[in-house]
N, C-alpha and C positions, 0 to 999 in steps of 0.2 A: 356064550357070559353067562356066569353066575349069580343068583340073586341071596342075597339076606335081609333079613327084616331086622330092625331095628325100633327098640321099644319105646322112642321118645314121641313127640306129636307129630302127626301127620301134615305133609305141606305139600305145595303143588310141586312138580315136577323139576327138578334143577340139576346143574353142574357144577361140583366144588372143585377146584383143582388142590388136592391133597398133596402136589407137588413133593417136597423132599421128605413126607411123613411115608413115603412109598420105601424110602431108606432108613429113617431112622429109628420106625416102630421096633422092626426087629433087631434092631441094635439094643436096644432099651428092653426086649424081650432077652437077648443074649447077656446083657448086663444083669438081669433078674431084679433090678431097679425098686420095682412095685413091693417083691416080694421081701427085698431085704430092707428097706425102710419099715415095711409093717412089723417086720420082725422085731424092729426096735423100738419103736413106736406103740404102745397100749391102745388096744381097739376100743374106741368110743362105741356105743350101743346106742346112741342118740346120734350118732352123724351115718347119714345115709349110703355116703361112699368114705374107705378110708383114707387114712393121710398120703398111703402109698400112691394109691389110683390118684387125687388130687397132684400131691408133688409130680409124677410121675409124668401128666398132661402140663404142668408147667415146665415140666424138663424141655418137654417138646416144641414148647414156644419160644423157649429161648434159643433152641437148637435150630429152629425153623427162621421166624422172625420176631425177635425180642422185641417185647411191647409191653407200656405197664401193667401191672396188675388189673387196673381198672378196665383194660382192655383186652383179656384174656380168653373172656367169654366170647365177645364178637369175635373175635380171631379163630376160637377153635369152630365156632359156628360158619363161620368163612371158610376154613380149609378142610371138614371134615375129620378136624380132632377130634370131636364129641363125638364120631360114629367109631373112629378107632378104640377110643377109650370106653365107649358107650355110657357116656354119662352125658346127661342134656345140658346144654350149654348153659342156659339158665341156670344151674345148678353151683355154674364156676363163678358166684360174684366175687368181688376184691377181698369181702369179709371173709368167707370160706378159705379164700388163698390164702389171708394173711395167719387166720388160726392154724392153718395145715405148719406155715413157716413158723409159727408161735413153735407148735410140736418138735417140727426137726429143730430148733434152736436147743432143746434139752437133750439132744443124743448126737451135735452134728459131726461130732469127731468121730465117734463110734461107727456113723451110719458111715462118714468117710470110710473109715478103717477097711470095714468090710465090703462096701464096692472096689475096694484097691484088689482083695485078695482076690474077687471075682474076674477083676482084668486082667490079674496076672496071669490066673488059670487059662485065660481066654487066649492073652499075648505069648505064655510063655516066658516071661519077662523075671526078672529075679530084681531084689532089694540090695543085691552086693554093691553095687556103688549107684550111689544117690547123688543130685546135684540139687542145689539149694537158691533159691534169689528172692528177692523183694521188691513190689512193685506198689503205687500207692491209686488208691480208687477215690475219684473224687465224686462228693454228695452234694443233693440237693436239702435246702430245708436248714431250720433252725436247730432241732434237735437241744430243747434248754435240757431235759432233763438226763442228759448224757455228762457220765464223770470219766475220771480219769481212771484207768484198771490198777490195783496195786500192783507194784514189782514182785517177781515170782521169788522164792527162795532157790535150793539149786535142788531138790525134791518140789513134784508137784502139790501145790500151796492146795488143791480141791478131790475132791473124790470123786467128780463126775462132770459133765459139761453145765449139766442144771444150775452147779457151784460156780461155775464161771461165769462173772459178769461179762457183757459184752462190751467190744472195743469202745474205747472212748473217740466219738467222732469228732475232730478238732483241727486246726489250720495246722498243717503241716510247717516245717522249720522255716523253708524259705517260699512257702505259697500261702496264697490269700485266699484259697478256697476251704472248705473243709473237706476233709480225706479221713478214710483211716489206710492202714498199711496193711498189705497182705503176702504173707509168707507163702512160697511154694516149692515145695520138696517133689523130686521127679525123677525118674529111671530116665538115663539119657544114651542111649548109643550112634552109630553111623546113620540110624533110620530115621533119628529125632528123638524126640521127649514125651512123657508120658505121667502126667501127674499122677504121683500118690496119696498127698496130702496137703494140705492148704491150711493156714489159721491166718487169723484178724488180730491186728494189734494196735495200738493207739497210733490215730495220725500223725501224732510228734514223735514217735517212736524210731530207731535205727535198727542197720544188722546185728545188732549183738545180742540185746533183749529178742530179737524175731527167730536167732538161729536157736539161741538156747532152749524158747518155749517151744520152737517145731520139735529138736530133739525129744525135749522130754513126752510133747504128746505122742511124737511117733515110736517112743519105746513103749508106750502105752498099748497104743491102737494100733500097732502094723507086724507082721510077725517077721523081726527083724532077724537076718542069718548072725554070725558070730562074728564074721570079716567084714563088717560094714568098712566103704569109703567113702565119705562125706564129701564133696568138693563145693565151694563157694565162692565168693567173690571177694574182694580188698574189704568191703565196708563190715563182713563179719568177723576179719580174722583179729586174733587176740589169744595170747598165752593161756587165759582163761577156757578159752573156746576149746583150743588144742589138748589142753589137759582133760577138761571133762571127757572129751570123745577119748582118749588113753585111757581113763580110769574105768570106762565100760568097754574097754576091748576095741574099741574101732579105728580107727586112721583118719586124719582131714590131709586136706590139699585145700590149700588159697593162698592167694597171691598177698604179698604183705607190702606195709608204706617202703618206699626206697630208702627213706632217709633213718628208720629205724635198723638198716641192716648195711646203711654204706660204709660206716668204719669197719666192718667185717668184711666187706668186700677189700676195701684199700687195703685189709692187713693182710689179704691172699691173694690178690689178684696177681702178682709174679707167680703164682702157684698152680693158679687155675686151670684146669685142662679143657678146652673147650673143642665140643662134636658139633656137628652139623644136626639139625634135627627132623624126624623125617617129615612130621609134621608140614604140609603145604594147604595154602586156602584153595578152595575150587579153580578161583580165579587163578592161582599162580600153578595148579595143574594144568588149567588150559593151555597156558601161555607157554609150557614145555611143549606141552604136547602138539602144539601148533608151530614150533620154533617161533614164536610172535618173538617182534624186535620191543617190545615194552619191557619195562624193566622186572628181571627176576630177582624179588625179593625172597628173602629165608631168615632162618631162627638158628640160633647156635648155644649151645646148651654146655653150663658148668655146674658140677653137683661139689659141693661142698656138707662134710657132716657136721652136725650140729649139736648141742644140748639145748633142752626149756628145763625150769624148772617149776615143779607142780607148784602153784600159789597156795594151796590150801593144803599139802604136806610135805611141801621141800623136796618132793622124789624129782630124782634124774627124769627126761623121758628123751629118750635118743631121737632124734629128726634130720633133717637133710634140708640143707637152702639148695635151690635151684635156679642160680644167676640164668637170665634167658637175655640173647641179644637179639635183637632184631633190625635189618636193615631196612626195612618200611618204618619203623620208629625212630629212628636213626634221625633221617631226613626230616620227618616230622617235629618231633623235636627242635633240631636246628633251624626249620624254618619257623616254625612257632615262636622260638627264643628272638628270633629276627625281627619279627612282626611286633613283636611283644614293648622290643626295647625300641623301635622307632615309635611306637605310639606315645610309649610314657615319654618319651623326647621331646617328641612335636606336643605333648599336651604340657608338659612344663613350661615349652618356650610360649605357649600361648597363655601361660598363667601368667607368667613372667612379663608378659606385654600387657597384660591385661592390667595386673596390679598397678604395671608404672601410667596406667593412660587416668586413674587416681578417679573410678566410676565411684560414687557417693555408696554405693552397695557393694564396694568391693572394699571388704574389711580384713585384716588378717585371719578372723573367724572363719569367713566366708572360703578365703584362701584355703584355709589349712584341712577343711573340711574336702575341699576339691581335688587336692592334693590326694589325700587318704584315700578317697575316691577313684582317682586314676591309679592308684599304686596295686589295689584291690587285695585279691589272691593270688596277682600275677606272680609265679618264681623270678621272673625277671628285675621287679621290684628289689631285690637282695643289691641287685648291682647300684641301685641310687641312691644315693645322700642328702638332702636336702635341708634348708633351715629358713625362717624369715628373719631380716637382718632389719631392727630399725632404723630409720635415717636421721642421721644429725641434723640439728638445724642448718647448718650449711649446705649440707648435701639437698635437703629440700628448696633451698633457697637458689640452688645452681640449677632447677630441672626448668626447663620452660613453663611458660604459665599453662595453667589447664585448659581445657577445652570448657564452652559454656556448659554449666551443669554437672562441671566436674571437680574433683580438690586435688590440691597435691597430695600425692601420694605419701604413707607416714613409714611405709616398708620396702623391702627390696626382695625378692626371691633368688636365693642361690640354693644350685644345685650342681652334683657330679655325678660322673657315669665310671665305673669301674670296669676297664674292656679284659681288666687281666681275671678279675674274676668271673667273668663270662666266658672267657675263652677255658679256664678253668673246669668247667661245668661241663665242657664239649667232651670229655672224657668218659660221663657218665650217659650220654646220648645214646637212645635206644636198648637201654638197660634196663630189668624187672629184678623183682626175685620171688621165687613162690617158695612156699614152705609146708612142710609135709612130713607126716608121719607113719607114712606108710612102712610095711617093713621091705627092704632091699627087695626082696623078690619083684618086686614092683618098678622097674628102671625108669630114669627120671625121663627118656624119649616117651615110656607109653603114659607115665603120670601127664606130661606137657600134651600128649595130644587128647587126650581126657580131658583135660582142662580148658583146651580151646572148643570141647563141646558145650560148654557153657552159654554158647551164644543160643542154643536150642532152647534153652530155660527162656532166656528173654524172647525168644519167639514164640513161645505159648503166651505172655504178656501182652503179644500183639492178637493173638488167637482170641484170649478172652476181651480186649477192649475193644475190636473192631466187630467178627464176625456174630459172637457171642454177647458184643455190648454190655459188660459190665459195668461201665463207666459211660454218665453218670450215673446214681442211684438215690431214689426216691420214697422212701418208706416212711409211716409215721412214728416208728420207734428203735430208738437203737438194736431191739433184739431184733427186729424182722429183718433189718439190714443187716445184717452180720450173717441171720441166718438166710437171705438170699445170696450172699456173697460166697457161702459156705454150698450154698444149693447150685451156684454156677461154678463150681468147683468141681462137681460130678458130671455137669453137662461139660465141661472143659476136658476131663480125662474121658467121657465117650466119644468127643470130639476126635481125640487123640487115640483111643482104640480106633476108631474105625479106621482113621487113616492108616494104623499099624496094621492091623488084619489083612487091609487090601494089598496092601506093599507085599507080604509074608506069602500072599498066595499069587500073585502075579507072575506068572512064568517066568523063568530066566531071556529067555529069546527073547520078549518082549521090551520095547523101545525104552530108551532111558526115560524119554517123560512119562509112560504108562507104568512103569517101575516107583516113580515119584508121584504119583498121582495125589493129591492133597483133598480131605474132607470138604473145603470150601471148591476145591471145583468137584467134586462129586453132587454133593447138594445144588449149585447151577445147572449138572445137568439134568436132575432131577426137579428142578423148578417147574416143570410143567407136565402131572399126571392127574386127572381128572378121574371122579366118580360120579356117577350116574344117579341119583338119587330119588327116586317116585313116588308119589303117592297112591295107596293102594287101601283095602277097605280091612286091612290086620296091621294098619301104620306103614310107617317107608318104609322102602326096598333100597336096599344098598347096590349096586351095580359096579363090581370092580373093572376098569376099561382097560385096554391092552399097553403095556408096555412097550416102550420103543427098543429096538435091537439093543442099543448102548444101554441103556436101564436094566435091562434082561442081562447083559451081560456081566454087569456090576453087581448086580445080586447073586448070580450064578457062581462068581469068584467068590463072593464073602459065605455061600454057603445060605443066603437068607431066603427066608418065602417069600413068595409073590402076596400082593394086596389081596389078590381072591384066596389065598392059603392062609392070609392071617383072618380074612373076616369069617373062613369056613372054622376056625377053631375058637374065634370068641362071640359071635351072631349066631340068632336061629336060624334056618333054613325058611326058604317061602313055604309058605302051607300050598301042597299040590289041590288043584279043582278051586 
């Protein structure tokens, strides 16, 4: 057992569980996190430890055990993170961490871009194909000082991050909680997603400004190649988005609203040539491999050339519409329609009876509100018509006497259902449309398979909000909230880079489970790893303990140093004699 001295205050002998730090500390070394942050943030001679040192330790805390800033010092002491960082725990109060976040805010996108370059070098990934998705982050606190961020023009309206106001922390469109929106740009392939840039937006913004602003930031902070393909979801699709990328020489792929292209489909439906898509979900692959009796769903594709008009200059943009037919979606659409029709019919029948009973609080106004709420945004609402008809004096007199506490109704509810309209809509069941400006060398089948990998970005949101606990967030100022969210973007990138590096280095003869090992699982494998810390005349002495066989195997495959090797580089050796 090798021993190393540490310059902190001497304490009695103790054992600390460093746990995942044995895995994550060499990862942060590989990503060069501390040095990259320090290159962007000018050193302050009044600070004993640089912002890079402090933020690196905060990253380790989020990767190991997410906790509030006020608890980071206690965690650092309990876990031995202060030993790895060589920073005494008492130096890690929430004020020092907050000042480091303030500095990080001034260069947040620049730092994210530089760290991405390092991650790409480690993993060998390319920025040629990018995926974008938006998620919300829930906040605690009042944040009375938060104000709406001005809309951006087509070019960046600021010279650097220090001029970009923090995102407005406010209620979302359909949420009662305060939040901000976080745009996630990632590289995706069959092994998963690695985030490359994040951007925060006001809590009440949607996908259109999110993808525009993130694209502008990516152009400034990432080494984008000349032939980028940007894939996103339906909430980002617009002619403006497609034209913006086309003017920059890039291509887009995103699903469009079906109603925007239903007339185009109707005009060309008879001439469309359908081909089976090669993409199959893992479950469908399993069913075919095992000759399962469960339904074998599939997709079919049909391509139609299309032309868009750039709204800024009127130029024509060549595009393709990829019509997609899904057998699974067809069944789901028909079942959902039947359920919605049945629910609306039952609800209208119930409201008819309610109105007829003549309850004193049941008025034309209340029934109208309830009908509107019942129909809601359901597509099946289009099949129904309804009206409230005033009752004549004779009709009221012909009604039976009202029950005690009730009165004779003054209206009746009439409604009709159009089964022909519902049947006519069945021809669109299972259909969707993608629009792309990618060149013809990218086949529709290839593009569809790449679009289906969009779910890997949604998995990033799960990793962000669950193991890394990005939500909910509480800090004193909107600046620090956004700085922490951007720092957690670094944590998410590190999380996914670790997974990618391991999967790249697992021998092909290993089991499928080993080849798909996740960072979440690796962190659990390193859940227990101890450091023995003893008190001597020269201060505290750190004795790394032995790794388990599984822990050593993971470090060996990653090419990471052991904790003993790490401490040999960072701490002074124990004096002899």
